[in-house]
LOMIKOL-495071 format. One line per 3 residues: their letters; for each residue x, y, z of N, C-alpha, C. Coordinates in Angstrom, 3 decimals, decimal comma. Each point is the difference from the previous one (the first is absolute). Layout:
REM LOMIKOL-495071
a> X:Y:Z:X:Y:Z:X:Y:Z | ...
This chain:
REM LOMIKOL-495071
xxx> 0,612:-1,177:-0,082:-0,535:1,111:0,196:0,791:1,272:0,055 | -0,672:0,929:-1,017:1,211:1,563:-0,051:-0,162:0,584:1,286 | 0,981:0,358:0,389:0,296:1,150:1,407:-0,853:0,864:0,196
xxx> -0,475:0,645:-1,169:-0,948:1,244:0,015:-1,336:-0,459:0,278 | -0,241:-1,374:-0,308:-1,423:-0,538:0,334:0,242:-0,534:1,444 | 1,068:-0,624:0,369:0,187:-0,717:1,117:-0,090:1,338:1,377
xxx> 0,426:0,722:-0,172:0,154:1,325:0,999:-1,481:0,516:0,468 | -1,090:-0,338:-1,037:-1,001:0,636:-0,090:-0,968:-1,334:1,188 | 0,520:-0,883:-0,701:-0,882:-1,261:1,227:0,702:0,003:1,397
xxx> 1,252:0,254:0,094:0,642:0,147:1,615:-0,786:1,183:0,416 | -0,396:0,984:-0,630:-0,734:1,400:0,391:-1,381:-0,161:0,498 | -0,839:-0,933:-0,942:-1,219:-0,372:0,730:0,150:-0,814:1,196
xxx> 0,815:-1,124:-0,139:0,372:-1,025:0,968:0,013:0,523:1,535 | 1,095:1,116:-0,150:0,030:0,777:1,101:-1,088:0,652:0,456 | -0,644:0,709:-0,771:-0,977:1,026:0,012:-1,197:-1,117:1,213
xxx> -0,329:-1,025:-0,935:-1,162:-0,988:0,813:0,894:-0,306:1,560 | 0,990:-0,210:-0,142:0,541:-0,745:1,205:0,330:0,973:1,246 | 0,252:1,336:-0,609:0,415:1,276:0,991:-1,447:0,702:0,471
xxx> -0,679:-0,125:-1,089:-1,489:0,900:0,337:-0,896:-0,927:0,972 | 0,321:-1,565:0,170:-0,537:-0,365:0,712:0,592:-0,174:1,249 | 1,164:0,676:0,450:0,944:-0,118:1,293:-0,597:0,770:1,034
xxx> -0,765:1,331:-0,444:-0,657:0,871:0,656:-0,824:-0,537:1,049 | -0,976:-0,737:-0,682:-1,278:-0,590:0,663:0,581:-1,193:0,859 | 0,830:-0,692:-0,402:0,506:-1,045:1,405:0,824:0,772:0,656
xxx> 0,677:0,874:0,107:0,586:1,027:1,079:-1,331:0,449:1,273 | -0,888:0,619:-1,049:-1,169:0,667:0,919:-0,445:-1,903:0,816 | -0,460:-1,155:-0,656:-0,350:-0,824:0,745:0,830:-0,521:0,960
xxx> 1,360:0,101:-0,337:1,227:-0,767:1,216:0,189:1,315:1,056 | -0,610:1,201:-0,328:0,002:0,742:1,358:-1,192:-0,115:1,007 | -0,884:-1,067:-0,383:-1,085:-0,433:1,380:0,820:-0,381:0,961
xxx> 0,711:-0,573:-0,530:0,753:-1,347:1,443:1,386:0,534:0,352 | 0,674:0,855:-0,927:1,317:0,195:0,198:0,072:2,023:0,141 | 1,235:0,275:1,044:0,221:1,363:-0,347:0,643:0,585:-0,783
xxx> 0,246:1,016:-1,098:0,823:0,427:-0,704:1,780:-0,798:0,395 | 0,331:0,423:1,003:1,173:-0,924:-0,068:0,277:-1,285:-0,127 | -0,734:-0,734:0,750:-0,254:-1,427:-0,146:0,159:-0,249:-1,652
xxx> -0,977:0,707:-0,788:-0,458:-0,130:-1,272:1,298:0,178:-1,122 | 0,555:0,967:0,772:1,171:0,760:-0,954:1,274:-1,191:-0,056 | 0,352:-0,525:1,514:0,923:-0,797:0,305:-0,253:-1,400:-0,758
xxx> -1,217:-0,693:0,592:-0,291:-1,050:-0,675:-0,055:-0,078:-1,440 | -0,546:1,452:-0,778:-0,029:-0,632:-1,272:1,493:-0,100:-0,528 | 1,076:0,574:0,332:1,378:0,230:-0,152:0,384:-1,618:0,478
xxx> -0,193:-0,530:0,958:0,762:-1,429:0,161:-0,747:-1,066:-0,543 | -1,348:-0,313:-0,500:-0,681:-0,896:-0,657:0,447:0,487:-1,552 | -0,070:1,103:-0,159:0,564:0,034:-1,926:1,501:-0,321:0,294
xxx> 0,771:0,477:0,808:1,391:-0,489:0,104:0,309:-1,535:-0,249 | -1,279:-0,832:1,123:0,480:-1,323:-0,264:-0,555:-0,556:-1,289 | -0,896:0,263:-0,753:-0,257:-0,344:-1,258:0,929:-0,113:-1,024
xxx> 0,681:1,565:0,168:0,989:0,493:-1,049:1,067:-0,721:0,290 | 0,912:-0,113:1,146:0,989:-0,861:0,239:0,225:-1,287:-0,381 | -1,304:-0,770:0,238:-0,452:-0,724:-0,305:0,268:-0,956:-1,525
xxx> -0,368:1,409:-0,662:-0,004:-0,093:-1,363:1,246:0,576:-0,654 | 0,637:0,875:0,534:1,459:0,593:-0,203:1,292:-0,205:0,544 | -0,195:-0,718:0,854:1,501:-0,040:0,976:0,935:-0,313:-0,880
xxx> -0,127:-1,049:-1,229:1,099:-0,106:-0,616:0,156:1,168:-1,171 | -0,690:0,907:0,032:0,411:1,479:-1,001:0,597:0,634:0,630 | 0,233:0,416:1,544:0,527:0,690:0,960:1,476:0,036:-0,529
xxx> 0,681:-1,215:-0,231:1,464:-0,082:-0,203:0,560:0,845:-1,566 | -1,381:0,236:-0,988:0,231:0,730:-0,994:-0,168:1,725:0,242 | -0,036:0,176:0,906:-0,031:1,753:0,166:1,389:0,353:0,397
xxx> 0,738:0,989:-1,027:1,267:0,165:0,199:-0,033:0,926:1,286 | 1,568:-0,419:0,565:-0,013:1,199:1,395:-0,195:1,534:-0,248 | 0,180:0,308:-1,036:0,209:1,866:-0,428:-1,549:-0,007:0,171
xxx> -0,828:-0,659:-0,245:-1,683:0,090:-0,138:-0,647:-0,126:1,548 | 0,852:-0,741:1,156:-0,713:-0,256:1,228:-0,524:1,201:0,732 | 0,634:1,074:0,173:-0,521:1,516:0,293:-1,342:0,217:-0,806
xxx> -0,040:-0,051:-1,264:-1,216:0,659:-0,424:-1,109:-1,122:-0,042 | 0,176:-1,230:0,275:-1,107:-1,213:0,220:-0,430:0,254:1,277 | 0,689:0,256:1,151:-0,262:0,470:1,358:-1,162:1,223:-0,024
xxx> 0,601:1,140:-0,704:-0,710:1,170:0,024:-1,182:-0,264:-0,875 | -0,180:-0,795:-1,108:-1,292:-0,417:-0,328:-0,832:-0,659:0,637 | 0,501:-0,767:0,651:-0,836:-1,009:1,137:-0,983:0,963:0,533
xxx> 0,664:1,135:0,811:-0,064:0,669:0,973:-1,340:0,948:-0,559 | 0,610:0,721:-1,172:-0,955:1,039:-0,790:-1,391:-0,429:-0,716 | -0,046:-1,519:-0,567:-0,325:-0,656:-0,915:-1,078:-1,137:0,876
xxx> 0,289:-0,266:1,224:-0,860:-0,899:0,612:-0,047:0,106:1,614 | 0,939:0,387:0,613:-0,072:0,204:1,474:-0,967:1,160:0,658 | 0,353:1,121:-0,469:-0,505:1,306:0,483:-1,645:0,021:-0,655
xxx> 0,070:-0,261:-1,301:-1,496:-0,032:-0,222:-0,927:-1,157:0,382 | 0,593:-1,037:0,451:-0,934:-0,887:0,541:-0,711:0,745:1,336 | 0,690:0,258:0,953:-0,111:1,111:1,054:-1,181:1,136:-0,412
xxx> 0,535:0,654:-0,834:-0,503:1,278:-0,548:-1,762:-0,365:-0,238 | 0,362:-0,921:-1,201:-1,359:-0,143:-0,235:-1,329:-0,521:1,239 | 0,850:-0,776:0,727:-1,113:-0,827:0,860:-0,478:0,981:0,904
xxx> 1,126:1,036:0,453:-0,689:1,435:1,154:-1,062:0,680:-0,908 | 0,151:0,003:-1,332:-0,567:0,920:-0,768:-1,508:-0,305:-0,335 | -0,023:-1,522:-0,024:-1,540:-0,592:-0,143:-0,369:-0,221:1,347
xxx> -0,030:0,349:1,254:-0,232:0,173:1,287:-0,992:1,191:-0,192 | 0,123:1,126:-1,077:-1,131:0,760:0,387:-0,245:0,544:-1,586 | 0,320:-0,415:-1,099:-0,201:0,215:-0,975:-0,609:-1,102:-0,926
xxx> -0,975:0,214:-1,098:-0,264:-1,021:-0,661:0,875:-0,735:-0,700 | 0,021:-1,389:-0,421:0,590:-0,761:-0,808:0,238:0,378:-1,251 | -0,799:0,319:-0,562:-0,407:0,556:-1,458:0,971:1,245:-0,281
xxx> -0,286:0,852:1,258:0,459:1,356:0,169:1,627:0,055:0,059 | 0,467:-1,135:0,663:1,373:-0,115:0,219:0,979:-0,592:-1,500 | -1,316:-0,636:-0,601:0,508:-0,338:-1,502:0,348:0,895:-0,800
xxx> -1,027:1,081:0,035:0,061:1,203:-0,979:1,015:0,610:0,719 | 0,364:0,256:1,147:0,921:1,090:0,237:1,422:-0,786:-0,416 | 0,547:-1,193:-0,160:0,770:-0,722:-0,434:0,539:0,292:-1,327
xxx> -1,165:0,269:-0,901:0,341:0,667:-1,372:0,760:1,092:0,085 | 0,620:0,691:0,993:0,881:1,058:-0,337:1,377:-0,689:-0,445 | 0,212:-1,221:0,341:1,446:-0,796:-0,590:0,212:0,500:-1,267
xxx> -0,656:-0,055:-0,800:0,586:0,488:-1,483:0,868:1,342:0,178 | -0,729:0,810:0,302:-0,020:1,361:-0,004:1,363:-0,057:0,951 | 0,243:-0,568:1,291:1,006:0,079:0,833:1,415:-0,532:-0,909
xxx> -0,540:-1,007:-1,043:0,927:-0,755:-0,493:0,857:0,742:-1,106 | -0,842:0,987:-0,629:0,822:0,863:-0,842:0,768:0,941:0,704 | -0,599:1,034:0,864:0,651:0,742:0,747:1,278:-0,459:0,750
xxx> -0,069:-0,863:0,768:1,151:-0,857:0,546:1,046:-0,838:-0,891 | -0,809:-0,303:-1,163:1,190:-0,575:-1,154:0,795:1,166:-0,565 | -0,546:1,146:-0,451:0,691:1,100:-0,617:0,858:0,906:0,918
xxx> -0,407:0,105:0,827:0,801:0,984:1,429:0,877:-0,849:0,574 | -0,075:-1,344:0,293:1,035:-0,664:0,815:0,655:-0,738:-0,736 | -0,654:-0,791:-0,769:0,714:-1,201:-0,785:0,439:0,259:-1,412
xxx> -0,298:1,359:-0,462:0,411:0,308:-1,682:-0,738:-1,044:-0,836 | -1,098:-0,613:0,348:-0,567:-0,996:-0,908:-0,918:0,927:-1,018 | 0,014:-0,145:-1,344:-0,721:0,930:-0,651:-1,414:-0,494:-0,272
xxx> -0,955:1,168:-0,645:-1,454:-0,740:0,048:-0,417:0,662:-1,318 | -0,931:-0,013:-0,423:-0,671:0,796:-1,004:-1,011:1,030:0,206 | -0,223:1,249:-1,063:-1,230:0,740:0,242:-1,259:-0,897:0,061
xxx> 0,015:-1,087:-0,811:-1,200:-0,832:0,010:-0,418:-0,534:1,163 | 1,154:-0,469:0,651:-0,069:-0,575:1,144:-0,728:0,778:1,536 | 0,657:1,275:-0,325:-0,184:0,844:0,925:-1,622:0,268:-0,164
xxx> -0,224:0,230:-1,273:-1,575:0,367:-0,467:-1,135:-0,934:0,548 | 0,509:-1,302:-0,172:-0,973:-1,197:0,384:-0,040:0,017:1,757 | 1,180:0,148:0,481:-0,015:-0,220:1,562:-0,866:1,481:0,309
xxx> -0,059:1,177:-0,358:-0,764:0,888:0,302:-1,490:-0,126:-0,177 | -0,194:-0,604:-1,001:-1,579:-0,503:-0,560:-0,330:-0,903:1,317 | 0,887:-1,020:0,110:-0,485:-1,173:1,153:0,126:0,672:1,426
xxx> 0,914:1,028:0,198:-0,337:0,726:1,231:-1,128:0,621:0,282 | -0,572:0,797:-0,998:-1,170:0,615:-0,073:-0,993:-1,057:0,408 | -0,017:-1,080:-0,737:-1,270:-0,954:0,226:0,112:-0,530:1,560
xxx> 1,396:0,104:0,491:0,055:-0,571:1,561:-0,464:1,120:0,561 | 0,347:1,388:0,000:-0,735:0,911:0,934:-1,551:-0,038:-0,123 | -0,696:-0,520:-1,166:-1,441:0,087:-0,138:-0,381:-1,283:0,910
xxx> 0,593:-1,074:-0,135:-0,236:-1,218:0,932:0,075:-0,015:1,457 | 0,996:1,162:0,203:0,278:0,076:1,654:-1,262:0,893:0,270 | -0,330:1,343:-0,963:-1,356:0,743:0,592:-1,157:-0,912:-0,019
xxx> -0,236:-0,787:-0,815:-1,164:-0,771:0,027:-0,275:-1,201:1,366 | 1,534:-0,404:0,417:0,051:-0,787:1,220:-0,391:0,864:1,176 | 0,888:1,269:-0,047:-0,328:0,680:1,207:-1,583:0,418:0,158
xxx> -0,471:0,556:-1,297:-1,768:-0,030:0,008:-0,563:-1,349:0,688 | 0,451:-0,827:-0,124:-0,766:-1,182:0,451:0,226:-0,389:1,355 | 1,251:0,252:0,759:0,168:-0,253:1,402:0,644:1,381:0,378
xxx> -0,547:1,035:0,468:0,681:1,208:0,578:0,365:0,092:1,096 | -0,229:-1,165:0,679:0,432:-0,178:1,286:1,536:-0,701:0,490 | 0,627:-0,276:-1,388:1,110:-0,784:0,150:1,221:1,248:0,118
xxx> 0,637:-0,406:0,690:1,282:0,714:0,654:1,120:0,001:-1,144 | 0,200:1,317:-0,866:0,691:0,114:-1,018:1,620:0,247:0,428 | 0,136:0,164:1,239:1,598:0,276:0,767:0,422:-1,715:-0,654
xxx> -0,530:-0,756:0,285:0,744:-1,392:-0,088:0,012:-0,509:-1,713 | -0,658:0,752:-0,836:0,268:0,129:-1,182:1,450:0,358:-0,299 | 0,371:0,863:0,706:1,330:0,344:-0,134:1,327:-1,526:-0,090
xxx> -0,579:-0,913:0,971:0,755:-0,910:-0,256:0,501:-1,038:-1,104 | -1,531:0,265:-0,815:0,149:-0,565:-1,198:0,575:0,539:-0,975 | -0,170:1,654:0,098:1,321:0,735:-0,803:1,238:-0,287:0,112
xxx> 0,424:-0,173:1,134:1,521:-0,324:0,457:0,296:-1,386:-0,660 | -1,006:-0,876:0,009:0,589:-1,134:-0,475:-0,087:-0,033:-1,506 | -0,668:0,878:-0,601:-0,007:0,135:-1,144:1,529:0,444:-0,718
xxx> 0,601:0,708:0,621:1,462:0,906:-0,150:0,821:-1,276:0,351 | -0,093:-0,794:0,797:0,546:-1,162:0,538:0,068:-1,039:-1,531 | -1,169:-0,383:-0,277:0,042:-0,858:-1,260:0,482:0,389:-1,113
xxx> -0,015:1,594:-0,438:0,746:0,775:-1,057:0,831:0,010:0,138 | 1,063:0,289:1,114:1,302:-0,155:0,110:0,753:-1,717:-0,060 | -1,023:-0,552:0,402:0,897:-1,789:-0,239:-0,351:-0,201:-1,560
xxx> -0,860:0,366:-0,471:-0,217:0,073:-1,658:1,384:0,201:-0,715 | 0,316:1,495:0,607:1,093:0,308:-0,839:1,401:-0,748:0,537 | 0,093:-0,212:1,108:1,321:-1,089:0,667:-0,227:-1,192:-1,057
xxx> -0,949:-0,520:0,210:0,078:-1,343:-1,099:0,274:0,271:-1,392 | -0,240:0,977:-0,580:0,402:0,419:-1,462:1,186:0,502:0,028 | 0,841:0,730:0,718:0,944:0,695:0,158:1,293:-1,084:0,285
xxx> -0,344:-0,472:1,328:1,173:-0,680:0,575:-0,250:-1,889:-0,058 | -1,088:-0,425:-0,358:-0,383:-1,304:0,149:-0,481:-0,763:-1,164 | 0,440:0,614:-1,260:-0,798:-0,113:-1,121:0,743:-1,479:-0,443
xxx> 1,198:-0,463:0,534:0,506:-1,113:-0,292:-0,228:-1,413:0,709 | -0,535:0,297:1,261:-0,092:-0,543:0,897:-1,665:-1,159:-0,345 | -0,016:-1,389:-0,034:-1,151:-0,380:-0,311:-1,193:-0,043:1,094
xxx> -1,070:0,259:-0,873:-1,025:0,752:1,247:-0,096:-0,401:1,387 | 0,004:-1,649:-0,186:-0,430:-0,919:1,036:1,402:0,281:1,378 | 0,652:0,033:-0,766:1,450:0,549:0,999:-0,607:1,172:0,340
xxx> -0,288:1,264:-0,488:-0,427:1,139:0,761:-0,880:-0,427:1,040 | -1,090:-0,577:-0,231:-1,004:-0,156:0,869:0,558:-0,741:1,415 | 0,609:-1,072:-0,448:0,671:-0,837:1,154:0,893:0,856:0,881
xxx> 0,964:0,974:-0,629:0,892:0,803:0,635:-0,900:0,803:0,753 | -0,919:0,632:-0,590:-0,767:0,777:0,960:-0,588:-0,452:1,177 | -0,394:-1,155:-0,106:-0,683:-0,347:1,564:1,280:-0,633:0,534
xxx> 0,646:-0,381:-0,332:1,445:-0,813:0,801:0,655:1,372:0,891 | -0,184:1,441:-0,802:0,334:1,213:0,763:-1,004:0,400:1,374 | -1,165:-0,358:-0,200:-1,141:0,626:0,696:-0,670:-0,697:1,047
xxx> 0,282:-1,487:-0,289:-0,928:-1,015:0,562:0,247:0,286:1,809 | 1,536:0,179:0,358:0,665:-0,117:1,156:-0,758:1,405:0,618 | 0,056:1,100:-0,488:-0,711:1,124:0,703:-1,447:-0,029:0,088
xxx> -0,684:-0,737:-0,859:-1,300:0,032:0,100:-0,276:-1,292:1,105 | 0,697:-0,976:0,377:-0,114:-1,079:1,367:0,180:0,993:1,120 | 1,004:0,477:-0,069:0,249:1,041:1,396:-1,225:1,103:0,312
xxx> -0,725:0,565:-1,306:-1,237:0,676:-0,017:-1,190:-0,849:0,763 | -0,066:-1,134:-0,271:-0,864:-0,809:0,314:0,360:-0,404:1,437 | 1,003:-0,341:0,495:0,523:-0,052:1,370:-0,636:1,193:0,891
xxx> 0,215:1,042:-0,636:-0,146:1,541:0,728:-1,519:-0,085:0,453 | -1,034:0,004:-0,946:-1,171:0,078:-0,304:-0,440:-1,255:1,259 | 0,860:-0,809:0,634:-0,877:-1,202:0,869:-0,958:-1,172:-0,856
xxx> 0,118:0,248:-1,331:-0,999:-0,899:-0,645:0,254:-1,534:0,429 | 1,736:-0,159:-0,181:0,015:-1,612:0,495:0,352:-0,511:1,342 | -0,499:0,972:0,740:0,107:-0,439:1,579:-1,586:-0,144:0,050
xxx> -0,937:0,358:-0,583:-1,438:-0,786:0,388:-0,279:-1,263:-0,900 | -1,105:-0,528:0,299:-0,493:-0,823:-0,927:-0,907:0,132:-0,990 | 0,309:0,945:-1,181:-1,117:0,576:-0,760:-0,652:-0,923:-0,888
xxx> 0,301:-1,287:-0,067:-0,893:-0,987:-0,529:-1,474:-0,120:0,812 | -0,037:0,026:1,134:-1,046:-0,038:0,796:-1,157:0,962:-0,434 | 0,221:0,885:-0,528:-0,972:1,013:-0,548:-0,564:-0,475:-1,432
xxx> -1,237:-0,054:-0,314:-0,210:-0,406:-1,547:-0,041:1,133:-0,843 | -0,257:1,582:0,601:0,252:0,790:-1,155:1,741:0,127:-0,351 | 0,933:-0,496:0,824:1,076:-0,075:-0,340:0,564:-0,965:-1,162
xxx> -0,549:-1,107:0,309:-0,044:-1,368:-0,970:-0,567:0,338:-1,087 | -1,028:0,702:-0,168:-0,564:0,519:-1,224:0,959:1,269:-0,781 | 0,672:0,551:0,816:0,415:1,299:-0,456:1,446:-0,310:-0,600
xxx> 0,300:-1,366:0,689:1,556:-0,480:-0,781:-0,094:-1,006:-1,166 | -1,200:-0,424:-0,061:-0,398:-0,369:-1,243:-0,162:0,595:-1,307 | -0,488:1,182:0,156:-0,062:1,342:-1,011:2,027:0,277:-0,100
xxx> 0,179:0,141:1,234:1,677:0,552:-0,016:0,623:-0,921:-1,156 | 0,045:-1,353:0,309:0,721:-0,927:-0,750:-0,037:0,166:-1,313 | -1,472:0,154:-0,546:-0,555:0,085:-1,447:0,958:1,342:-0,488
xxx> -0,458:0,947:0,750:1,153:1,299:-0,189:1,248:-0,088:-0,244 | 0,453:-0,800:0,798:1,828:-0,278:-0,165:-0,015:-0,892:-1,138 | -0,751:-1,123:-0,066:0,548:-0,846:-1,070:-0,103:0,574:-1,243
xxx> -0,844:1,145:-0,393:-0,414:0,419:-1,517:0,163:1,452:-0,134 | -0,431:1,070:1,040:-0,124:1,341:0,049:1,978:0,317:0,559 | 0,609:-0,645:0,636:0,996:0,173:0,090:1,218:-1,017:-0,430
xxx> -0,009:-0,922:-0,075:1,152:-1,104:-0,304:-0,137:-0,205:-1,598 | -0,842:-0,356:-0,444:-0,395:0,008:-1,316:0,322:1,164:-0,779 | -0,850:1,141:0,327:0,067:1,418:-0,678:1,472:0,506:0,109
xxx> 0,509:-0,255:1,223:1,583:0,675:-0,325:0,742:-0,485:-0,808 | -0,191:-1,464:-0,495:0,842:-0,478:-0,805:-0,466:0,451:-1,713 | -1,135:0,282:-0,058:-0,532:0,287:-1,156:0,339:1,472:-0,216
xxx> -0,047:0,932:0,937:0,093:1,267:-0,027:1,303:0,283:-0,873 | 1,299:-0,568:1,269:1,030:-0,010:-0,582:0,388:-0,202:-1,058 | -0,434:-1,076:-0,738:0,090:-0,727:-1,354:-0,762:1,536:-0,858
xxx> -0,863:0,405:-0,011:-0,880:1,300:-0,602:0,906:0,908:-0,317 | 0,508:0,243:1,571:0,946:1,691:-0,323:1,145:-0,592:-0,711 | 0,673:-1,035:-0,178:1,185:-0,214:-0,818:-0,254:-0,092:-1,251
xxx> -1,179:-0,809:-0,395:-0,282:0,257:-1,442:-0,869:1,141:-0,673 | -0,509:0,667:0,806:-0,586:1,316:-0,691:0,735:1,111:0,605 | -0,680:1,135:0,698:0,655:0,772:0,475:-0,716:0,396:1,418
xxx> 0,797:0,643:1,250:-0,891:0,375:1,150:-1,425:0,562:-0,209 | -0,125:1,091:-0,940:-1,183:0,559:0,110:-1,027:-0,873:-0,559 | 0,069:-1,239:-1,193:-0,885:-0,266:-0,108:-0,186:-1,617:0,850
xxx> 1,158:-0,090:0,671:-0,714:-1,278:1,489:-0,789:1,045:0,870 | 0,666:1,206:0,489:-1,083:0,546:0,780:-1,394:0,052:-0,257 | -0,180:0,040:-1,617:-1,170:0,354:-0,212:-1,416:-1,112:0,405
xxx> 0,799:-0,773:0,535:-1,106:-1,219:0,484:-0,595:0,366:1,295 | 0,537:1,582:0,643:-0,901:0,298:0,927:-0,939:0,901:-0,476 | 0,004:0,108:-1,215:-1,537:0,791:-0,453:-1,048:-0,798:-0,399
xxx> 0,347:-1,396:-0,180:-0,967:-1,209:-0,192:-0,485:-0,379:1,196 | 0,664:-0,153:0,938:-0,275:-0,555:1,510:-1,345:0,793:0,530 | 0,036:1,145:-0,205:-1,172:0,631:0,680:-1,338:-0,871:-0,503
xxx> 0,053:-0,133:-1,207:-1,206:-0,673:-0,749:-0,410:-1,308:0,619 | 0,848:-0,710:-0,008:-0,120:-1,332:0,775:-0,028:0,099:1,403 | 0,350:1,030:0,673:-0,356:-0,042:1,277:-1,264:0,735:0,187
xxx> -0,969:0,709:-0,730:-1,146:0,611:0,090:-1,122:-1,243:-0,255 | 0,433:-0,611:-1,100:-0,889:-1,473:-0,114:-0,294:-0,850:1,027 | 1,547:-0,176:0,603:-0,201:-0,420:1,400:-1,023:0,467:0,950
xxx> 0,296:1,487:0,238:-0,862:0,540:0,679:-1,718:0,092:-0,174 | -0,300:-0,177:-1,377:-1,427:-0,256:-0,335:-0,496:-1,179:0,682 | 1,037:-1,388:-0,157:-0,354:-1,276:0,283:-0,105:0,125:1,741
xxx> 0,669:0,798:0,257:-0,066:0,340:1,947:-1,099:1,006:0,489 | -0,700:0,063:-0,874:-0,801:1,128:0,181:-0,131:1,465:-0,410 | 0,863:0,623:-0,186:0,869:1,011:-0,179:-1,131:0,849:-1,341
xxx> -0,092:1,046:-0,127:-0,348:0,565:-1,246:0,839:0,781:-0,886 | -0,392:0,002:-1,323:0,976:0,278:-1,104:-0,665:1,214:-0,732 | 0,119:1,226:-0,011:-0,464:1,053:-0,727:0,243:0,280:-1,111
xxx> -0,933:0,400:-1,003:0,235:0,570:-1,448:1,440:0,690:-0,176 | 0,383:0,960:0,917:1,269:0,595:0,031:1,175:-1,011:-0,115 | -0,528:-0,944:1,011:1,606:-0,900:0,133:-0,050:-0,636:-1,242
xxx> -0,934:-0,401:-0,601:0,061:-1,092:-1,023:0,561:0,748:-1,299 | -0,364:1,689:-0,174:0,498:0,808:-1,104:1,678:-0,092:0,530 | 0,282:0,427:0,932:1,405:0,019:0,696:0,637:-1,178:-0,554
xxx> -0,483:-1,033:0,596:0,872:-1,359:-0,392:0,282:-0,160:-1,636 | -0,855:0,227:-1,034:0,056:0,259:-1,276:0,939:0,908:-0,210 | 0,166:1,022:0,539:0,985:1,077:-0,396:1,813:-0,567:0,665
xxx> -0,199:-0,626:1,047:1,232:-0,832:0,488:0,528:-0,777:-1,256 | -0,937:-0,784:-0,339:0,513:-1,463:-1,480:0,194:1,292:-0,639 | -0,436:0,787:-0,429:0,484:1,047:-1,439:1,408:0,038:0,764
xxx> 0,236:0,884:1,107:1,395:0,440:0,371:0,855:-1,116:-0,548 | -0,414:-1,180:0,690:1,284:-1,013:-0,060:0,037:-0,299:-1,414 | -0,755:-0,075:-0,796:-0,021:-0,343:-1,694:0,981:1,086:-0,329
xxx> -0,625:1,568:0,032:0,932:0,867:-0,643:1,426:-0,195:0,319 | 0,520:-0,024:1,159:1,164:0,164:0,909:0,889:-1,262:-0,785 | -0,774:-0,975:-0,536:0,841:-0,889:-0,397:0,159:-0,528:-1,470
xxx> -0,680:1,109:-0,756:-0,136:-0,261:-1,422:0,999:0,433:-0,893 | 1,103:0,452:0,850:1,035:1,085:-1,163:1,119:-0,090:0,917 | 1,062:0,542:-0,600:1,008:0,134:0,844:0,778:1,464:-0,647
xxx> 0,174:1,014:0,642:0,569:1,180:-0,486:0,861:0,445:1,239 | 1,076:-0,404:-0,473:0,843:-0,095:1,159:0,553:1,979:0,489 | -0,044:0,322:1,418:0,383:1,338:0,631:1,289:-0,096:0,226
xxx> 0,730:0,868:-0,673:1,311:0,012:0,298:0,283:0,868:1,308 | 0,974:-0,698:0,956:0,182:0,495:1,052:1,386:0,837:-0,047 | 0,081:0,611:1,137:1,287:1,115:-0,302:0,906:-0,742:1,339
xx> 1,155:-0,182:-0,540:0,943:-0,501:0,594:0,968:0,832:0,714 | 0,177:0,038:1,371:0,796:1,078:0,649:1,516:-0,292:-0,023
């Protein structure tokens, strides 16, 4: 299959997987607090990935170990906690919508810090998608005006971390196999996650005695297996075969999946949100239908 077609398949798969992650986080928070959810998400996902990719760790060049570690913290560790805290106050669909800031941040960080070129057409597409994202945010805020939007800043911060991670992978980890990147990420962050769980006191109790905890752990295992472990490998491969901006465009499609899950969970979907979703799709298409490079000034 041609790589041009394969990257779109990866994009759709990631949108389906990550778009479903927000409702799984919401369900997992019923029996777990945000600290427990973030730490357990890292530990469970890391277990899956290290089983699958332990042999790949030796393929990581020593010169890449620093960037593998930074990638692990920015791309997985901190966002796992930030999203858990955010969804204690804001709706899961709103969290997904705010996550659509990633492509915009990817362009800004890529150009300003990493010297990675982009195109005028990509910039226009990102702006179009961002406008659609704003309309979705306004629609969500109208549906639930009692939400504490201070917690939305956690999602915004996570989007900056995701964008930085995308550029790190493209700039510094291009030659490292995707599974090796993912396994290396978790090898670096599992020990800190374990100490966070110890600090919380979760392991000192008998959490499996409570039915809501068992149910939440079930949702969390599904989230870790697909939304973190499998998706990390797919995303790393997508960044390498395409561009950071194209890969980050998955966050424009995720809200559509998240809103559909919201409908199944009894939430309402307005005409404004439907129109905004179409605008987002058009932005993704426009950002990736051409390549007109912007020349960067070198100091």
